[in-house]
C-alpha positions as CSV (number, residue, x, y, z in Angstrom):
1,M,113.7,122.8,117.4
2,L,111.0,123.7,114.9
3,H,110.9,122.2,111.4
4,K,108.7,122.7,108.4
5,T,107.5,119.6,106.6
6,R,104.6,118.2,104.7
7,G,102.6,115.3,106.0
8,I,99.7,112.8,105.3
9,V,97.4,112.0,108.2
10,L,97.1,108.2,108.7
11,R,95.2,107.9,111.9
12,T,93.6,110.0,114.7
13,V,92.5,108.8,118.1
14,K,90.9,110.7,121.0
15,Y,93.1,111.6,123.9
16,G,91.6,113.1,127.1
17,E,88.7,115.6,126.9
18,T,89.9,117.9,124.2
19,S,93.0,116.4,122.6
20,V,94.0,113.8,119.9
21,V,97.0,111.7,119.1
22,V,97.5,111.8,115.3
23,T,99.8,109.5,113.3
24,I,101.3,111.3,110.3
25,L,103.6,110.2,107.5
26,T,105.9,113.2,107.3
27,E,108.3,114.1,104.5
28,L,111.2,114.9,106.8
29,F,110.9,112.4,109.6
30,G,108.9,109.5,108.3
31,I,106.0,108.2,110.4
32,Q,105.5,110.2,113.6
33,S,102.8,110.4,116.4
34,Y,101.8,113.9,117.6
35,L,99.8,115.1,120.5
36,V,97.4,117.9,119.5
37,N,95.6,119.8,122.3
38,G,92.4,121.7,122.2
39,V,90.9,120.4,118.9
40,R,87.9,118.7,120.5
41,T,85.2,120.3,122.7
42,E,82.6,118.8,125.1
43,K,79.7,120.0,122.9
44,R,81.2,119.0,119.5
45,S,83.4,116.1,118.8
46,R,85.2,118.1,116.1
47,S,86.4,121.6,115.7
48,P,87.4,123.1,112.3
49,K,91.0,122.2,113.2
50,A,90.0,118.6,114.0
51,N,88.6,118.3,110.5
52,L,92.1,118.8,109.1
53,L,93.2,115.7,111.1
54,Q,91.1,113.2,109.2
55,P,92.9,110.2,107.5
56,A,94.4,111.0,104.0
57,T,94.5,114.8,104.7
58,I,97.6,116.4,103.2
59,L,99.1,119.0,105.6
60,E,101.7,121.7,105.8
61,L,103.2,121.4,109.2
62,I,105.5,123.2,111.6
63,V,106.6,120.6,114.2
64,Y,108.9,120.0,117.1
65,F,111.2,117.1,116.7
66,R,113.1,115.3,119.4
67,E,115.0,112.1,118.4
68,N,113.9,108.9,120.2
69,K,110.8,110.6,121.5
70,S,107.6,108.6,120.9
71,L,105.1,111.4,121.0
72,Q,106.0,114.7,119.3
73,R,104.2,118.1,119.2
74,I,102.8,120.2,116.4
75,S,103.3,124.0,116.5
76,E,101.1,124.8,113.4
77,F,99.2,122.8,110.8
78,H,97.4,124.0,107.6
79,P,96.0,122.3,104.5
80,G,98.7,121.3,102.1
81,Y,96.2,120.3,99.4
82,L,92.4,120.7,99.2
83,Y,90.7,117.6,97.7
84,K,88.1,118.3,95.0
85,T,86.3,114.9,94.7
86,L,87.9,112.5,97.2
87,H,85.6,113.2,100.1
88,S,82.4,113.2,98.1
89,D,83.2,110.1,95.9
90,V,82.6,106.9,97.9
91,I,84.9,104.8,95.9
92,K,87.8,107.3,95.9
93,N,87.4,107.8,99.6
94,M,87.5,104.1,100.3
95,V,90.6,103.7,98.1
96,A,92.3,106.5,100.0
97,L,91.4,104.9,103.4
98,Y,93.0,101.6,102.1
99,M,96.1,103.5,101.1
100,V,96.6,105.2,104.5
101,E,95.8,102.0,106.4
102,L,98.4,100.2,104.4
103,L,101.0,102.9,105.1
104,Q,100.2,102.7,108.8
105,K,100.5,98.9,108.9
106,T,103.8,98.8,107.0
107,L,105.7,101.7,108.3
108,K,107.0,100.6,111.7
109,Q,110.0,102.8,112.3
110,P,110.2,106.7,112.0
111,E,112.7,106.6,109.2
112,T,113.0,109.3,106.6
113,N,112.0,108.2,103.1
114,E,111.2,111.3,101.0
115,M,110.8,109.1,97.9
116,L,108.1,107.1,99.6
117,Y,106.4,110.2,101.0
118,N,106.4,111.9,97.5
119,F,104.9,108.7,95.9
120,A,102.1,108.5,98.5
121,E,101.2,112.2,98.2
122,E,101.3,112.0,94.4
123,A,99.0,108.9,94.5
124,L,96.4,110.7,96.6
125,R,96.5,113.8,94.4
126,T,96.1,111.6,91.3
127,L,93.2,109.7,92.9
128,D,91.5,113.0,93.7
129,G,92.0,114.6,90.3
130,A,92.0,111.8,87.6
131,E,89.2,109.7,86.4
132,G,89.5,106.0,85.8
133,V,92.4,105.2,88.1
134,A,90.6,104.4,91.4
135,A,89.8,100.7,90.6
136,N,93.5,99.8,89.8
137,L,95.2,102.2,92.3
138,P,95.2,99.8,95.3
139,L,97.1,97.2,93.2
140,Y,99.6,99.7,91.8
141,F,100.0,101.4,95.2
142,T,100.6,98.1,97.0
143,L,103.3,97.0,94.5
144,R,105.1,100.3,94.4
145,L,105.0,100.7,98.2
146,A,106.6,97.2,98.6
147,A,109.4,98.3,96.3
148,L,110.0,101.5,98.2
149,L,110.1,99.5,101.4
150,G,112.9,97.5,100.0
151,F,111.3,94.3,98.6
152,R,110.7,95.0,94.9
153,I,109.8,92.3,92.4
154,N,112.6,91.5,90.0
155,G,112.8,90.3,86.5
156,R,110.1,90.5,83.8
157,F,107.2,88.3,82.6
158,S,107.9,86.4,79.4
159,P,106.9,83.1,77.9
160,S,109.9,81.5,79.6
161,T,109.3,83.3,83.0
162,S,105.6,83.2,83.3
163,F,105.1,82.5,87.0
164,L,105.7,85.1,89.7
165,N,107.3,83.6,92.8
166,L,106.0,85.9,95.6
167,A,108.3,84.4,98.3
168,E,111.4,85.3,96.3
169,G,109.9,88.3,94.4
170,I,111.0,87.1,91.0
171,F,109.5,85.8,87.7
172,V,110.4,82.2,87.2
173,S,110.0,79.5,84.5
174,T,108.1,76.9,86.6
175,P,105.7,77.0,89.6
176,P,107.7,76.9,92.9
177,H,107.2,74.2,95.5
178,H,105.0,76.4,97.7
179,P,101.6,78.1,97.3
180,Y,102.9,81.7,97.2
181,Y,103.0,82.3,93.5
182,L,100.9,83.7,90.6
183,E,99.8,81.9,87.5
184,E,100.5,83.1,84.0
185,E,97.6,85.5,83.6
186,T,98.0,87.3,86.9
187,S,101.8,87.3,86.5
188,R,101.4,89.1,83.1
189,I,99.1,91.7,84.6
190,T,101.5,92.2,87.5
191,D,104.4,92.9,85.1
192,R,102.2,95.4,83.3
193,L,101.3,97.2,86.5
194,L,105.0,97.3,87.5
195,R,105.9,98.9,84.1
196,C,103.5,101.7,84.3
197,P,105.5,104.9,84.1
198,A,103.1,106.9,86.3
199,V,100.0,106.6,88.4
200,E,97.8,108.0,85.7
201,A,98.8,105.2,83.3
202,I,97.0,102.5,85.3
203,G,93.6,103.6,84.1
204,S,94.3,102.0,80.7
205,I,94.6,98.5,82.2
206,Y,91.2,96.8,82.1
207,L,90.7,94.2,84.9
208,N,87.5,92.6,86.1
209,K,86.4,92.4,89.7
210,D,87.5,88.8,90.3
211,I,91.1,89.4,89.0
212,R,91.4,92.6,91.1
213,R,90.4,90.6,94.2
214,R,92.9,87.8,93.5
215,L,95.7,90.3,92.8
216,L,95.1,92.4,95.8
217,S,95.0,89.3,98.1
218,A,98.3,88.1,96.5
219,Y,100.0,91.5,96.8
220,L,99.1,91.7,100.5
221,E,100.4,88.2,101.0
222,F,103.6,89.3,99.3
223,I,104.0,92.1,101.9
224,K,103.1,89.7,104.7
225,L,105.9,87.3,103.6
226,H,108.4,90.2,104.0
227,I,106.8,91.8,107.1
228,P,106.0,89.0,109.5
229,D,104.0,91.0,112.0
230,F,101.9,92.5,109.2
231,T,98.2,92.2,110.2
232,E,94.9,92.2,108.2
233,L,93.6,95.5,106.9
234,K,90.1,96.4,108.0
235,S,89.5,98.4,104.8
236,V,90.1,95.5,102.4
237,R,86.7,93.7,102.7
238,V,84.8,96.9,102.0
239,L,87.2,97.8,99.2
240,Q,86.7,94.4,97.5
241,E,83.0,94.9,97.6
242,I,82.7,98.4,96.1
243,L,85.2,98.1,93.3
244,E,83.8,96.9,90.0
C-alpha cells in the first residue's frame, strides 16, 4: 500500500552498481530504510535524484510500507524544502550533520513519533534560515531530542537545586555520589536552554567555546546513560573544533 509522508534523510550507502540504501526519518513511520534503484551510474557516482538523498535533505515521499519489513521501497521522492544557506555555510552544514547523526544513533526502532519528526524538521529549517542559532543548536537539539525520546530533565535550577544529576535527570541540592552531574554554572545554563520557548530563542544565550564543549559532552553522556548501546558520534570532534 502506498503512503504519502515527509522525511529527513539520515544516511545513504551504496548498494550494488546503481542503487543505494537510504535511512530516512519519516513523519508517518519513524526511522525506515529504503532501497532506491537506478540513482547511480557507472560514469557518475551521483545522478540529480541521488543529490536529493544526501544527509539532512527534507523530502516529500510516496512510499510502500510493509510492517516488520526491514527494507522498504520508495515510489516517488521530491524536495520537501530547499535549503538557502545550509549547504554553502560550513558551520551550518556541520551542525546539520551532527543532528542527523544523532538521530540515526538514537532512533533504533521504527516507531511513529510525529512530534519528534516535526521538531527535527523545524530545527533544520531554523538552522538554514536564522542567523546566530548555529553555535547553540547542537546543545538545544540534544536536550530536546532526549526529552522527546522519553528521558527529559525534571525540575528547575535554583539556589537550592544548583546541581544537575545527569543519571537521574533532575536538579538537586548537593553533588551526587557519582561523576555524572553538572556544576552550578553549567546547570544554570542547561536550565535556561530547557526553558527556551522556540529554536530561534537560543541565539540570545551567549556561551564561550569551552562551555559549549563541556555541555555537549555532558549531554551526550546523559543520552548514553539512558541508551546503553549509544556509540560515539563521528561528527562531534569536527563540530567542537569549528564552533566558536
